[in-house]
ROSE-4610 file (N, C-alpha, C; in Angstrom, 1 decimal, always signed):
// ROSE-4610
residu = [X/X/X/X/X/X/X/X/X/X/X/X/X/X/X/X/X/X/X/X/X/X/X/X/X/X/X/X/X/X/X/X/X/X/X/X/X/X/X/X/X/X/X/X/X/X/X/X/X/X/X/X/X/X/X/X/X/X/X/X/X/X/X/X/X/X/X/X/X/X/X/X/X/X/X/X/X/X/X/X/X/X/X/X/X/X/X/X/X/X/X/X/X/X/X/X/X/X/X/X/X/X/X/X/X/X/X/X/X/X/X/X/X/X/X/X/X/X/X/X/X/X/X/X/X/X/X/X/X/X/X/X/X/X/X/X/X/X/X/X/X/X/X/X/X/X/X/X/X/X/X/X/X/X/X/X/X/X/X/X/X/X/X/X/X/X/X/X/X/X/X/X/X/X/X/X/X/X/X/X/X/X/X/X/X/X/X/X/X/X/X/X/X/X/X/X/X/X/X/X/X/X/X/X/X/X/X/X/X/X/X/X/X/X/X/X/X/X/X/X/X/X/X/X/X/X/X/X/X/X/X/X/X/X/X/X/X/X/X/X/X/X/X/X/X/X/X/X/X/X/X/X/X/X/X/X/X/X/X/X/X/X/X/X/X/X/X/X/X/X/X/X/X/X/X/X/X/X/X/X/X/X/X/X/X/X/X/X/X/X/X/X/X/X/X/X/X/X/X/X/X/X/X/X/X/X/X/X/X/X/X/X/X/X/X/X/X/X/X/X/X/X/X/X/X/X/X/X/X/X/X/X/X/X/X/X/X/X/X/X/X/X/X/X/X/X/X/X/X/X/X/X/X/X/X/X/X/X/X/X/X/X/X/X/X/X/X/X/X/X/X/X/X/X/X/X/X/X/X/X/X/X/X/X/X/X/X/X/X/X/X/X/X/X/X/X/X/X/X/X/X/X/X/X/X/X/X/X/X/X/X/X/X/X/X/X/X/X/X/X/X/X/X/X/X/X/X/X/X/X/X/X/X/X/X/X/X/X/X/X/X/X/X/X/X/X/X/X/X/X/X/X/X/X/X/X/X/X/X/X/X/X/X/X/X/X/X/X/X/X/X/X/X/X/X/X/X/X/X/X/X/X/X/X/X/X/X/X/X/X/X/X/X/X/X/X/X/X/X/X/X/X/X/X/X/X/X/X/X/X/X/X/X/X/X/X/X/X/X/X/X/X/X/X/X/X/X/X/X/X/X/X/X/X/X/X/X/X/X/X]
num = [1/1/1/2/2/2/3/3/3/4/4/4/5/5/5/6/6/6/7/7/7/8/8/8/9/9/9/10/10/10/11/11/11/12/12/12/13/13/13/14/14/14/15/15/15/16/16/16/17/17/17/18/18/18/19/19/19/20/20/20/21/21/21/22/22/22/23/23/23/24/24/24/25/25/25/26/26/26/27/27/27/28/28/28/29/29/29/30/30/30/31/31/31/32/32/32/33/33/33/34/34/34/35/35/35/36/36/36/37/37/37/38/38/38/39/39/39/40/40/40/41/41/41/42/42/42/43/43/43/44/44/44/45/45/45/46/46/46/47/47/47/48/48/48/49/49/49/50/50/50/51/51/51/52/52/52/53/53/53/54/54/54/55/55/55/56/56/56/57/57/57/58/58/58/59/59/59/60/60/60/61/61/61/62/62/62/63/63/63/64/64/64/65/65/65/66/66/66/67/67/67/68/68/68/69/69/69/70/70/70/71/71/71/72/72/72/73/73/73/74/74/74/75/75/75/76/76/76/77/77/77/78/78/78/79/79/79/80/80/80/81/81/81/82/82/82/83/83/83/84/84/84/85/85/85/86/86/86/87/87/87/88/88/88/89/89/89/90/90/90/91/91/91/92/92/92/93/93/93/94/94/94/95/95/95/96/96/96/97/97/97/98/98/98/99/99/99/100/100/100/101/101/101/102/102/102/103/103/103/104/104/104/105/105/105/106/106/106/107/107/107/108/108/108/109/109/109/110/110/110/111/111/111/112/112/112/113/113/113/114/114/114/115/115/115/116/116/116/117/117/117/118/118/118/119/119/119/120/120/120/121/121/121/122/122/122/123/123/123/124/124/124/125/125/125/126/126/126/127/127/127/128/128/128/129/129/129/130/130/130/131/131/131/132/132/132/133/133/133/134/134/134/135/135/135/136/136/136/137/137/137/138/138/138/139/139/139/140/140/140/141/141/141/142/142/142/143/143/143/144/144/144/145/145/145/146/146/146/147/147/147/148/148/148/149/149/149/150/150/150/151/151/151/152/152/152/153/153/153/154/154/154/155/155/155/156/156/156/157/157/157/158/158/158/159/159/159/160/160/160/161/161/161/162/162/162/163/163/163/164/164/164/165/165/165/166/166/166/167/167/167/168/168/168/169/169/169/170/170/170/171/171/171/172/172/172/173/173/173/174/174/174/175/175/175/176/176/176/177/177/177/178/178/178/179/179/179/180/180/180]
x = [+133.5/+134.1/+134.6/+135.2/+135.7/+134.6/+133.4/+132.3/+131.7/+131.6/+131.2/+132.1/+133.3/+134.4/+134.2/+134.0/+133.8/+132.5/+131.5/+130.3/+130.4/+131.1/+131.3/+132.1/+133.1/+133.9/+133.1/+132.2/+131.3/+130.4/+129.8/+128.8/+129.6/+130.9/+131.6/+132.0/+132.5/+132.8/+131.7/+130.5/+129.3/+128.9/+129.0/+128.8/+129.7/+131.0/+132.0/+131.7/+131.3/+131.1/+129.9/+128.8/+127.6/+127.8/+128.6/+128.9/+129.6/+130.6/+131.5/+130.6/+129.7/+128.8/+128.0/+127.3/+126.4/+127.0/+128.2/+128.9/+129.3/+129.7/+130.2/+129.0/+127.9/+126.7/+126.2/+126.2/+125.8/+126.6/+128.0/+128.9/+128.5/+128.1/+127.8/+126.5/+125.5/+124.3/+124.6/+125.4/+125.8/+126.6/+127.4/+128.1/+127.0/+126.3/+125.2/+124.3/+123.9/+123.1/+124.0/+125.2/+126.1/+126.1/+126.1/+126.1/+124.8/+123.7/+122.4/+122.5/+123.0/+123.1/+123.9/+125.0/+125.9/+125.1/+124.3/+123.6/+122.4/+121.7/+120.7/+121.2/+122.3/+122.9/+123.3/+123.8/+124.1/+122.8/+121.8/+120.6/+120.0/+120.2/+119.8/+120.6/+121.9/+122.8/+122.4/+121.8/+121.5/+120.1/+119.2/+117.9/+117.9/+118.7/+118.6/+119.0/+119.9/+120.2/+119.2/+118.5/+117.4/+116.2/+115.9/+114.8/+115.1/+116.2/+116.6/+116.5/+116.8/+116.8/+115.3/+114.5/+113.1/+112.4/+112.9/+112.2/+112.2/+113.3/+113.5/+112.5/+112.0/+111.1/+109.6/+109.4/+108.1/+107.9/+108.2/+108.3/+107.0/+105.8/+104.6/+104.2/+105.0/+104.8/+105.3/+105.1/+105.8/+105.3/+104.1/+103.6/+104.5/+104.8/+105.6/+107.0/+107.6/+109.0/+108.9/+107.9/+107.8/+107.8/+107.0/+106.9/+108.3/+109.0/+110.3/+111.2/+111.3/+112.1/+111.8/+110.5/+110.2/+110.5/+110.2/+110.7/+112.2/+112.9/+114.4/+114.8/+114.2/+114.6/+114.2/+113.1/+112.7/+113.8/+114.3/+115.2/+116.6/+116.9/+118.2/+118.1/+116.9/+116.8/+116.4/+116.1/+115.8/+116.8/+116.5/+117.4/+117.4/+116.2/+116.1/+116.0/+116.0/+115.8/+114.4/+113.4/+112.1/+111.9/+112.4/+112.3/+113.0/+114.2/+114.8/+114.0/+113.5/+112.7/+111.4/+110.6/+109.6/+109.8/+110.9/+111.3/+111.9/+112.5/+112.9/+111.7/+110.7/+109.6/+108.8/+108.7/+108.0/+109.0/+110.2/+111.0/+110.9/+110.9/+110.6/+109.3/+108.3/+107.0/+107.1/+107.7/+107.9/+108.7/+109.8/+110.5/+109.8/+108.8/+108.0/+107.2/+106.8/+106.0/+106.8/+108.1/+109.0/+109.2/+109.4/+109.6/+108.2/+107.1/+105.9/+105.7/+106.2/+106.3/+107.1/+108.2/+109.1/+108.5/+107.5/+106.8/+106.1/+105.7/+104.9/+105.7/+107.0/+107.9/+109.0/+108.7/+109.6/+111.0/+111.1/+112.4/+113.2/+112.6/+113.2/+113.7/+112.9/+113.4/+114.6/+114.7/+115.8/+117.0/+116.9/+117.9/+119.0/+120.3/+121.5/+121.6/+121.5/+121.7/+120.7/+119.4/+118.4/+118.6/+118.9/+119.3/+120.4/+121.4/+122.6/+122.2/+121.3/+120.9/+120.0/+119.1/+118.3/+119.0/+120.0/+120.8/+121.6/+122.0/+122.8/+121.8/+120.6/+119.5/+119.1/+119.0/+118.5/+119.7/+121.0/+122.1/+122.0/+121.8/+121.8/+120.7/+119.5/+118.3/+118.7/+119.3/+119.8/+120.7/+121.7/+122.6/+121.8/+120.8/+120.1/+119.3/+118.7/+118.0/+119.0/+120.2/+121.1/+121.5/+121.8/+122.2/+121.1/+119.8/+118.7/+118.7/+118.8/+118.7/+119.9/+121.1/+122.2/+122.0/+121.5/+121.1/+120.1/+119.1/+117.9/+118.5/+119.3/+119.9/+120.6/+121.5/+122.3/+121.5/+120.4/+119.6/+118.9/+118.6/+117.9/+118.9/+120.1/+121.1/+121.2/+121.3/+121.4/+120.1/+118.9/+117.8/+117.6/+118.0/+118.0/+118.8/+120.0/+121.0/+120.5/+119.8/+119.5/+118.1/+117.3/+116.0/+115.9/+116.9/+117.0/+117.9/+117.5/+118.3/+119.6/+120.7/+121.1/+121.4/+121.4/+121.7/+120.9/+119.6/+118.7/+119.1/+119.7/+120.1/+121.3/+122.4/+123.5/+123.0/+122.1/+121.6/+121.0/+120.1/+119.5/+120.6/+121.6/+122.6/+123.3/+123.4/+124.1/+123.1/+121.9/+120.9/+120.6/+120.8/+120.6/+119.3/+118.6/+117.2/+117.2/+116.2/+116.2/+116.1/+116.7/+116.6/+115.6/+115.1/+114.1/+114.7/+113.9/+114.3/+114.0/+114.7/+114.5/+113.3/+112.2/+111.0/+110.6/+109.9/+109.3/+107.8/+107.1/+105.6/+104.9/+103.7/+103.0/+103.0/+102.8/+102.8/+104.0/+105.1/+106.5/+106.7/+106.1/+106.2/+105.5/+104.6/+104.1/+104.9/+104.9/+105.8/+105.2/+105.9/+105.3/+105.2/+104.2/+103.9/+104.5/+105.7/+106.4/+107.4/+107.4/+108.4/+109.4/+110.7/+111.7/+112.3]
y = [+116.5/+115.3/+115.8/+117.0/+117.5/+117.8/+118.3/+118.6/+117.3/+116.3/+115.0/+114.5/+114.6/+114.1/+114.9/+116.3/+117.1/+116.7/+116.4/+116.0/+114.8/+113.8/+112.4/+112.6/+113.4/+113.7/+114.4/+115.3/+116.0/+114.9/+114.2/+113.1/+112.2/+111.7/+110.8/+111.6/+112.7/+113.5/+113.7/+114.0/+114.1/+112.8/+111.7/+110.5/+110.1/+110.3/+110.1/+111.0/+112.3/+113.1/+112.6/+112.3/+111.8/+110.4/+109.6/+108.2/+108.5/+109.3/+109.5/+110.1/+111.1/+111.7/+110.7/+109.9/+108.9/+108.0/+107.4/+106.5/+107.2/+108.6/+109.3/+109.5/+109.9/+110.0/+108.7/+107.7/+106.4/+106.0/+106.2/+106.0/+106.8/+108.0/+109.0/+108.4/+108.0/+107.4/+106.2/+105.3/+104.1/+104.4/+105.4/+105.9/+106.4/+107.4/+108.0/+107.0/+105.9/+104.8/+104.1/+104.0/+103.2/+104.1/+105.4/+106.3/+106.1/+106.0/+105.8/+104.5/+103.4/+102.1/+102.2/+102.9/+103.0/+103.6/+104.6/+105.3/+104.4/+103.6/+102.8/+101.6/+101.2/+100.1/+100.6/+101.8/+102.4/+102.5/+103.0/+102.8/+101.5/+100.6/+99.3/+98.7/+99.1/+98.7/+99.2/+100.4/+101.0/+100.6/+100.1/+99.7/+98.6/+97.5/+96.6/+97.1/+98.0/+98.6/+99.4/+100.2/+101.1/+100.2/+99.1/+98.3/+97.6/+97.2/+96.5/+97.4/+98.6/+99.6/+99.9/+100.1/+100.5/+99.3/+98.0/+96.8/+96.6/+97.1/+97.0/+97.8/+98.8/+99.7/+99.4/+98.9/+98.7/+97.2/+96.2/+94.9/+94.4/+95.0/+94.5/+95.0/+95.9/+96.5/+95.6/+94.3/+93.4/+93.6/+94.0/+94.1/+95.3/+96.3/+97.4/+96.9/+96.1/+95.6/+94.6/+93.8/+93.0/+93.6/+94.8/+95.5/+96.1/+96.6/+97.2/+96.1/+94.9/+93.8/+93.4/+93.3/+92.8/+93.9/+95.2/+96.3/+96.3/+96.1/+96.1/+94.9/+93.7/+92.5/+92.8/+93.5/+93.9/+94.8/+95.8/+96.7/+96.0/+95.0/+94.4/+93.4/+93.1/+92.2/+92.8/+94.1/+94.9/+94.9/+94.8/+94.7/+96.0/+96.3/+97.4/+98.7/+99.7/+101.1/+101.2/+100.7/+100.7/+100.0/+98.7/+97.9/+98.6/+99.2/+99.9/+101.1/+101.8/+103.0/+102.5/+101.5/+101.0/+100.6/+99.8/+99.2/+100.2/+101.4/+102.3/+103.1/+103.3/+104.0/+103.2/+101.9/+101.1/+101.2/+101.2/+101.2/+102.5/+103.6/+104.9/+104.9/+104.3/+104.4/+103.5/+102.4/+101.5/+102.2/+103.0/+103.6/+104.7/+105.3/+106.4/+105.8/+104.7/+103.9/+103.7/+103.2/+103.1/+104.4/+105.6/+106.8/+107.2/+106.9/+107.3/+106.4/+105.3/+104.5/+105.2/+105.7/+106.3/+107.6/+108.2/+109.4/+109.0/+107.7/+107.2/+106.9/+106.8/+106.3/+107.3/+108.2/+109.3/+108.8/+107.6/+107.1/+106.7/+106.2/+105.9/+107.0/+108.1/+109.3/+109.9/+109.7/+110.2/+109.3/+108.0/+107.0/+107.5/+107.6/+108.1/+107.3/+106.0/+105.1/+105.4/+105.6/+105.9/+107.2/+108.2/+109.6/+109.5/+108.6/+108.5/+107.8/+106.8/+106.1/+107.0/+107.7/+108.6/+109.7/+110.2/+111.3/+110.7/+109.4/+108.8/+108.5/+108.0/+107.8/+109.1/+110.1/+111.4/+111.9/+111.8/+112.1/+111.3/+110.0/+109.1/+109.4/+109.7/+110.1/+111.3/+112.3/+113.5/+113.1/+112.1/+111.7/+110.9/+110.2/+109.5/+110.4/+111.5/+112.4/+113.1/+113.5/+114.1/+113.2/+112.0/+111.0/+110.7/+110.7/+110.6/+111.6/+112.9/+114.1/+114.1/+113.7/+113.6/+112.6/+111.5/+110.4/+110.9/+111.4/+112.0/+113.0/+114.0/+115.0/+114.4/+113.3/+112.6/+111.8/+111.3/+110.5/+111.4/+112.6/+113.7/+114.1/+114.4/+114.7/+113.5/+112.3/+111.1/+111.0/+111.1/+110.9/+112.0/+113.3/+114.4/+114.1/+113.5/+113.2/+112.1/+111.1/+109.9/+110.1/+111.2/+111.3/+112.7/+113.4/+114.5/+114.3/+115.1/+115.0/+115.7/+115.2/+114.0/+112.8/+113.1/+112.0/+110.7/+110.9/+109.8/+108.8/+109.3/+108.4/+107.5/+108.1/+107.5/+106.5/+107.0/+106.1/+104.9/+105.1/+103.8/+102.9/+103.3/+102.5/+101.8/+102.4/+101.8/+100.9/+101.1/+100.3/+100.9/+102.2/+102.9/+103.5/+103.4/+103.9/+104.7/+105.6/+106.5/+105.5/+106.1/+105.4/+105.9/+105.0/+105.5/+106.4/+107.3/+108.2/+107.3/+107.8/+107.2/+108.0/+107.5/+108.2/+107.9/+108.8/+108.7/+108.6/+107.6/+107.5/+108.6/+108.8/+109.9/+109.9/+108.7/+108.5/+109.0/+108.7/+109.1/+110.5/+111.3/+112.7/+113.4/+112.8/+113.4/+113.6/+114.8/+115.1/+114.5/+113.7/+113.0/+114.1/+113.9/+114.8/+114.3/+113.8/+113.4/+114.4/+114.7/+115.7/+115.0/+115.2/+114.7/+115.6]
z = [+49.1/+49.8/+51.2/+51.2/+52.5/+53.5/+53.0/+53.7/+54.4/+53.6/+54.1/+55.1/+55.0/+56.0/+57.2/+57.2/+58.3/+59.1/+58.3/+59.0/+59.6/+59.1/+59.7/+61.0/+61.0/+62.2/+63.2/+62.8/+63.8/+64.5/+63.7/+64.2/+65.2/+64.7/+65.6/+66.9/+66.8/+67.9/+68.9/+68.3/+69.2/+69.8/+69.1/+69.7/+70.9/+70.7/+71.7/+72.9/+72.6/+73.8/+74.6/+74.0/+74.6/+75.2/+74.5/+75.2/+76.4/+76.4/+77.6/+78.7/+78.4/+79.4/+80.0/+79.2/+79.7/+80.6/+80.3/+81.2/+82.4/+82.4/+83.5/+84.4/+83.9/+84.8/+85.3/+84.6/+85.1/+86.4/+86.2/+87.3/+88.5/+88.3/+89.5/+90.0/+89.2/+89.8/+90.6/+90.1/+90.9/+92.2/+92.2/+93.4/+94.3/+93.9/+94.8/+95.5/+94.7/+95.2/+96.3/+96.1/+97.1/+98.4/+98.3/+99.5/+100.2/+99.5/+100.1/+100.9/+100.2/+100.9/+102.1/+102.2/+103.3/+104.5/+104.2/+105.3/+105.8/+104.8/+105.2/+106.0/+105.7/+106.5/+107.9/+107.9/+109.3/+110.2/+109.5/+110.3/+110.7/+109.7/+110.1/+111.3/+111.3/+112.4/+113.7/+113.7/+115.0/+115.5/+114.6/+115.0/+116.1/+116.1/+117.0/+118.5/+118.5/+119.8/+120.3/+119.5/+119.9/+120.3/+119.6/+120.0/+121.4/+121.5/+122.8/+123.9/+123.8/+124.8/+125.1/+124.1/+124.4/+125.0/+124.5/+125.0/+126.5/+127.0/+128.5/+129.3/+128.7/+129.4/+128.9/+127.8/+127.1/+126.7/+127.4/+126.9/+126.4/+126.8/+126.4/+125.0/+124.3/+123.1/+122.0/+122.1/+121.2/+119.7/+119.4/+118.0/+117.3/+118.0/+117.4/+117.1/+118.1/+117.9/+116.6/+116.6/+115.4/+114.1/+114.1/+112.8/+112.5/+113.5/+113.2/+112.7/+113.4/+112.9/+111.4/+111.1/+109.8/+108.8/+109.1/+108.2/+108.0/+108.9/+108.9/+108.1/+108.2/+107.4/+105.9/+105.7/+104.2/+103.7/+104.5/+104.1/+103.7/+104.5/+104.3/+103.1/+102.6/+101.5/+100.3/+100.3/+99.1/+98.0/+96.8/+95.8/+94.9/+94.4/+93.4/+94.1/+93.5/+94.0/+94.5/+93.7/+94.2/+95.5/+95.6/+96.8/+97.9/+97.8/+98.9/+99.3/+98.3/+98.7/+99.6/+99.1/+99.7/+101.2/+101.2/+102.5/+103.5/+102.9/+103.8/+104.4/+103.6/+104.0/+105.1/+104.9/+106.0/+107.2/+107.2/+108.4/+109.1/+108.3/+108.9/+109.8/+109.1/+109.8/+111.1/+110.9/+112.1/+113.2/+112.8/+113.9/+114.5/+113.8/+114.4/+115.6/+115.4/+116.4/+117.9/+117.5/+118.6/+119.4/+118.7/+119.3/+120.0/+119.4/+120.1/+121.4/+121.5/+122.7/+123.8/+123.3/+124.2/+124.9/+124.2/+124.7/+126.1/+126.1/+127.2/+128.5/+128.3/+129.3/+129.6/+130.6/+131.0/+131.3/+132.0/+132.4/+131.2/+130.1/+128.8/+128.2/+128.1/+127.4/+128.2/+129.5/+130.2/+130.2/+129.7/+129.6/+128.7/+129.2/+128.4/+127.1/+127.2/+126.2/+125.0/+125.4/+124.4/+123.8/+124.5/+124.0/+123.0/+123.3/+122.5/+121.2/+121.2/+120.1/+119.2/+119.9/+119.3/+118.4/+119.1/+118.4/+117.2/+117.4/+116.2/+115.1/+115.5/+114.4/+113.8/+114.4/+113.9/+112.9/+113.3/+112.5/+111.2/+111.4/+110.3/+109.3/+109.9/+109.1/+108.2/+108.7/+108.0/+106.9/+107.1/+106.1/+105.0/+105.4/+104.5/+103.6/+104.1/+103.4/+102.5/+102.9/+101.9/+100.8/+101.2/+100.2/+99.2/+99.6/+98.7/+97.7/+98.3/+97.5/+96.4/+96.9/+95.9/+94.9/+95.3/+94.2/+93.3/+93.8/+92.9/+92.0/+92.5/+91.6/+90.3/+90.9/+89.9/+88.9/+89.3/+88.5/+87.5/+87.9/+87.1/+86.0/+86.3/+85.2/+84.2/+84.7/+83.8/+82.9/+83.6/+82.9/+81.7/+82.1/+81.2/+80.0/+80.2/+79.2/+78.3/+78.9/+78.0/+77.5/+77.7/+77.2/+76.3/+76.2/+75.3/+74.1/+73.1/+71.7/+72.0/+71.6/+70.8/+71.7/+73.1/+74.0/+73.8/+73.5/+73.4/+72.3/+71.3/+70.3/+70.7/+71.3/+71.9/+73.0/+73.8/+74.9/+74.3/+73.2/+72.7/+72.2/+71.5/+71.0/+72.2/+73.2/+74.4/+75.3/+75.0/+75.8/+77.1/+77.2/+78.6/+78.6/+79.7/+79.9/+81.1/+81.2/+82.4/+83.7/+84.8/+86.0/+87.0/+87.9/+88.8/+89.9/+90.4/+91.6/+92.9/+93.9/+95.3/+95.9/+95.9/+96.3/+97.7/+98.3/+99.6/+99.5/+100.1/+100.0/+100.8/+100.6/+101.1/+102.7/+103.2/+104.7/+105.3/+104.6/+105.2/+105.2/+104.2/+104.1/+105.3/+105.9/+107.1/+108.3/+108.8/+109.9/+111.2/+111.9/+113.1/+114.2/+115.0/+116.1/+117.4/+117.4/+118.6/+118.9/+120.3/+120.8/+121.8/+121.6/+122.5/+123.3]
Protein backbone atom coordinates (compact mmCIF):
# COMPACT_ATOMS: atom_id res chain seq x y z
CA UNK A 1 0.00 0.00 0.00
CA UNK A 2 2.80 2.42 0.88
CA UNK A 3 4.60 1.64 -2.37
CA UNK A 4 1.44 2.38 -4.34
CA UNK A 5 0.99 5.68 -2.52
CA UNK A 6 4.61 6.64 -3.21
CA UNK A 7 4.18 5.76 -6.90
CA UNK A 8 1.00 7.84 -7.14
CA UNK A 9 2.72 10.79 -5.45
CA UNK A 10 5.69 10.49 -7.84
CA UNK A 11 3.39 10.43 -10.88
CA UNK A 12 1.45 13.46 -9.56
CA UNK A 13 4.68 15.33 -8.79
CA UNK A 14 6.04 14.54 -12.26
CA UNK A 15 2.77 15.69 -13.85
CA UNK A 16 2.81 18.97 -11.90
CA UNK A 17 6.47 19.52 -12.74
CA UNK A 18 5.92 19.05 -16.47
CA UNK A 19 2.63 20.93 -16.46
CA UNK A 20 4.36 23.96 -14.95
CA UNK A 21 7.33 23.61 -17.31
CA UNK A 22 5.08 23.51 -20.37
CA UNK A 23 3.12 26.58 -19.20
CA UNK A 24 6.35 28.46 -18.45
CA UNK A 25 7.85 27.61 -21.83
CA UNK A 26 4.63 28.53 -23.63
CA UNK A 27 4.68 31.91 -21.89
CA UNK A 28 8.29 32.39 -23.02
CA UNK A 29 7.36 31.53 -26.61
CA UNK A 30 4.51 34.05 -26.52
CA UNK A 31 6.82 36.70 -25.05
CA UNK A 32 9.49 36.00 -27.66
CA UNK A 33 6.91 36.32 -30.44
CA UNK A 34 5.81 39.64 -28.97
CA UNK A 35 9.42 40.84 -29.13
CA UNK A 36 9.60 39.85 -32.81
CA UNK A 37 6.35 41.76 -33.39
CA UNK A 38 7.75 44.88 -31.71
CA UNK A 39 10.77 44.89 -34.02
CA UNK A 40 8.70 44.13 -37.11
CA UNK A 41 6.39 47.04 -36.23
CA UNK A 42 9.39 49.32 -35.82
CA UNK A 43 10.60 48.30 -39.27
CA UNK A 44 7.12 48.87 -40.69
CA UNK A 45 7.05 52.34 -39.15
CA UNK A 46 10.41 53.25 -40.73
CA UNK A 47 9.52 52.09 -44.22
CA UNK A 48 7.16 54.93 -45.25
CA UNK A 49 9.84 57.49 -44.34
CA UNK A 50 12.46 55.58 -46.29
CA UNK A 51 10.21 55.17 -49.33
CA UNK A 52 9.27 58.86 -49.32
CA UNK A 53 12.92 59.88 -49.14
CA UNK A 54 13.87 57.61 -52.04
CA UNK A 55 10.79 58.67 -54.06
CA UNK A 56 12.07 62.22 -54.11
CA UNK A 57 15.11 61.05 -56.05
CA UNK A 58 13.66 58.18 -58.08
CA UNK A 59 10.01 59.02 -58.68
CA UNK A 60 9.91 56.92 -61.87
CA UNK A 61 10.57 53.69 -59.91
CA UNK A 62 6.90 53.31 -58.93
CA UNK A 63 6.83 49.51 -59.36
CA UNK A 64 9.41 49.08 -56.60
CA UNK A 65 7.54 51.42 -54.27
CA UNK A 66 4.29 49.59 -54.95
CA UNK A 67 5.94 46.25 -54.04
CA UNK A 68 7.27 47.73 -50.80
CA UNK A 69 3.86 49.15 -49.92
CA UNK A 70 2.10 45.87 -50.68
CA UNK A 71 4.65 43.86 -48.72
CA UNK A 72 4.32 46.24 -45.79
CA UNK A 73 0.52 45.88 -45.85
CA UNK A 74 0.85 42.07 -45.88
CA UNK A 75 3.19 42.33 -42.92
CA UNK A 76 0.74 44.47 -40.99
CA UNK A 77 -2.16 42.09 -41.64
CA UNK A 78 -0.26 38.85 -40.95
CA UNK A 79 -1.72 36.83 -38.11
CA UNK A 80 0.02 33.48 -37.71
CA UNK A 81 3.74 32.88 -37.32
CA UNK A 82 3.83 31.38 -40.80
CA UNK A 83 2.09 34.46 -42.30
CA UNK A 84 4.40 36.84 -40.44
CA UNK A 85 7.44 34.91 -41.58
CA UNK A 86 6.34 34.89 -45.24
CA UNK A 87 5.35 38.58 -45.16
CA UNK A 88 8.60 39.55 -43.48
CA UNK A 89 10.55 37.70 -46.17
CA UNK A 90 8.62 39.52 -48.92
CA UNK A 91 9.24 42.85 -47.23
CA UNK A 92 12.95 42.14 -46.95
CA UNK A 93 13.11 41.38 -50.68
CA UNK A 94 11.20 44.58 -51.51
CA UNK A 95 13.54 46.65 -49.33
CA UNK A 96 16.54 45.23 -51.15
CA UNK A 97 15.08 46.69 -54.34
CA UNK A 98 14.82 50.11 -52.70
CA UNK A 99 18.45 50.00 -51.63
CA UNK A 100 19.47 48.82 -55.09
CA UNK A 101 17.78 51.94 -56.51
CA UNK A 102 19.72 54.07 -54.05
CA UNK A 103 22.95 52.79 -55.58
CA UNK A 104 22.04 54.50 -58.85
CA UNK A 105 21.58 57.90 -57.20
CA UNK A 106 24.76 59.26 -55.58
CA UNK A 107 22.91 62.32 -54.29
CA UNK A 108 20.44 60.03 -52.50
CA UNK A 109 23.24 58.00 -50.91
CA UNK A 110 24.73 61.29 -49.67
CA UNK A 111 21.38 62.54 -48.29
CA UNK A 112 21.58 62.79 -44.47
CA UNK A 113 17.94 61.77 -44.02
CA UNK A 114 18.45 58.67 -46.17
CA UNK A 115 21.61 57.70 -44.29
CA UNK A 116 19.81 58.16 -40.95
CA UNK A 117 16.88 56.01 -42.08
CA UNK A 118 19.24 53.44 -43.52
CA UNK A 119 21.11 53.25 -40.20
CA UNK A 120 17.88 52.91 -38.23
CA UNK A 121 16.65 50.21 -40.58
CA UNK A 122 19.94 48.32 -40.31
CA UNK A 123 19.76 48.52 -36.52
CA UNK A 124 16.17 47.31 -36.61
CA UNK A 125 17.06 44.43 -38.94
CA UNK A 126 19.73 43.35 -36.44
CA UNK A 127 17.17 43.48 -33.65
CA UNK A 128 14.72 41.47 -35.75
CA UNK A 129 17.40 38.84 -36.37
CA UNK A 130 18.13 38.61 -32.64
CA UNK A 131 14.41 38.47 -31.77
CA UNK A 132 13.85 35.70 -34.33
CA UNK A 133 16.78 33.75 -32.95
CA UNK A 134 15.51 34.12 -29.40
CA UNK A 135 12.00 33.11 -30.50
CA UNK A 136 13.29 30.04 -32.34
CA UNK A 137 15.47 29.02 -29.37
CA UNK A 138 12.46 29.33 -27.09
CA UNK A 139 10.26 27.37 -29.50
CA UNK A 140 12.93 24.66 -29.62
CA UNK A 141 12.85 24.32 -25.81
CA UNK A 142 9.04 24.20 -25.86
CA UNK A 143 8.91 21.69 -28.72
CA UNK A 144 11.50 19.46 -27.07
CA UNK A 145 9.45 19.43 -23.88
CA UNK A 146 6.12 18.65 -25.54
CA UNK A 147 7.51 15.96 -27.87
CA UNK A 148 9.73 13.95 -25.53
CA UNK A 149 8.79 11.52 -22.78
CA UNK A 150 7.31 12.21 -20.24
CA UNK A 151 6.39 15.73 -21.38
CA UNK A 152 4.53 14.43 -24.43
CA UNK A 153 1.92 12.76 -22.19
CA UNK A 154 1.34 15.90 -20.14
CA UNK A 155 1.24 18.03 -23.30
CA UNK A 156 -1.38 15.76 -24.84
CA UNK A 157 -3.55 16.07 -21.74
CA UNK A 158 -3.15 19.85 -21.96
CA UNK A 159 -3.80 19.94 -25.71
CA UNK A 160 -0.38 21.47 -26.42
CA UNK A 161 1.37 20.83 -29.72
CA UNK A 162 4.76 21.82 -31.11
CA UNK A 163 4.93 25.42 -32.31
CA UNK A 164 6.31 26.50 -35.71
CA UNK A 165 9.62 28.28 -36.03
CA UNK A 166 9.99 31.75 -37.51
CA UNK A 167 11.65 30.76 -40.75
CA UNK A 168 13.37 32.68 -43.49
CA UNK A 169 12.85 31.62 -47.11
CA UNK A 170 15.77 30.73 -49.36
CA UNK A 171 15.66 33.99 -51.33
CA UNK A 172 15.98 36.02 -48.13
CA UNK A 173 19.02 33.99 -47.06
CA UNK A 174 20.97 35.29 -50.06
CA UNK A 175 23.34 38.10 -49.19
CA UNK A 176 22.53 41.17 -51.28
CA UNK A 177 25.32 42.56 -53.40
CA UNK A 178 24.61 46.19 -52.49
CA UNK A 179 27.34 48.39 -50.98
CA UNK A 180 26.58 51.57 -49.12
